[in-house]
N, C-alpha and C positions, 0 to 999 in steps of 0.2 A: 409584405415586409419591405420590398424595395421602395414602395411609395412612402412608407414611414421614414426610412433612412434618407430618402431624397428630401422630404419635408424638413427633417432635422438638419441636414446639411445646408438647406436653403435658409432656414430661420436662424440657425446658430450664429452666423456672422453678424446678423442684424442685432441680436440680443447682446453679443459681445461688444459691438460698436456702441450701443446705447449705454452699457455699463461703463465703457471707457469715457464716454462723453460725460456721464454723471460724475465720475472721478475727476475728470479735468475741470468740471464746473466747481467742485468742492475745493480743489487745489487753487483755482483762480480766485475764488471767494476768500480763502485763507490768506493768499498773498495780498490781495487788495486791502483786506482788513488790517494786515500788519503794516503795509505801506502807509495806510491812513493813520495808524497809531504812531508810526515814526514821524510823520509830518506834524501830528498833534504835539508830540514830545518836543520836536524842534521849535514849533511855535511857542510853546510854554517856556522853554529854556531861553529863547531869544527875548521874549517879553520880560521875564524875570531878570535876565542879565542886563537888559536896557535900563530898567528901573534901578537896579542896583548900581550900575555905572553912573547913572544920572545923579543918584544920591551921593555917590563918592566923588562927584565933580570931574569925571573923566572926560576925555576929548569928545566933543560933539560929533565929530565924524564917525567915531566908533559907535556911538549911541544911535546915530542915524542909520548906519549899516545894520545894526542889530534889529532896529525897528522895521527896516525894509525887508530883511530876511524873515522876520516874524510875519509880515503881511503876506509874503509869497507862500510861506508854509501854511498859513491859515487858508489861503485861497485853494491850495492843493488839497488840504484836508476836506474842505467843503465840496470841492469838485468831485473827489472820490466818493464822498458820502452821498452826493446826489446821484452819481452813477449807480451806486449800490442800493439806492432807494431809501436812504435814511431820512428821517424826519428832521427838518432844520432846527426845530425847537429842542429836540433831543440832542442833536449835535452841539447846539449852543450850550446846553447844560453840561454835557460831557467836557466841552472845552473849558468852561468855567471851573469845573471840578478839578480838571487836570492842572490848570494854572494855579489854583489854590494849593494843590498838592506840591507843586514845584516851589511855591512861595514858602511853604512850611519846611521843605527840604533845604531851601536857601537860608532860611533863618537858623536852622540847626547847624549847617556846615556847607557854605557856598562852595568852598574849594572842592569838596567831594562831588557836589552836583556838577560843577564845571568839568571836573575830571571825567565823570561818567557820560555827560551829555554834550560837553563842549567839543 
């Protein structure tokens, strides 16, 4: 009986530690995926805003800053995707789909898009 209790007390901390590590891994993945999605939304907003401002004849400096911010956001999106093992072709399609979604939102009501993501 003492041997069984001894084995349980020796093994239990390791099994709890493994469970905690699995939970931490899931939390880390969730956080990384959400951060990547935020970067993707930033990229999409900046690109749509830059094109909209260009069409509206706004100041070139503003447009350049939006395009620069879009480039940085896209880089971070792909960097995180690479860390998480995402396929570049899949990330490219997701990016295109997200930008197209933002284009549709901007066509309907740019001010609400700017309020939500700006």
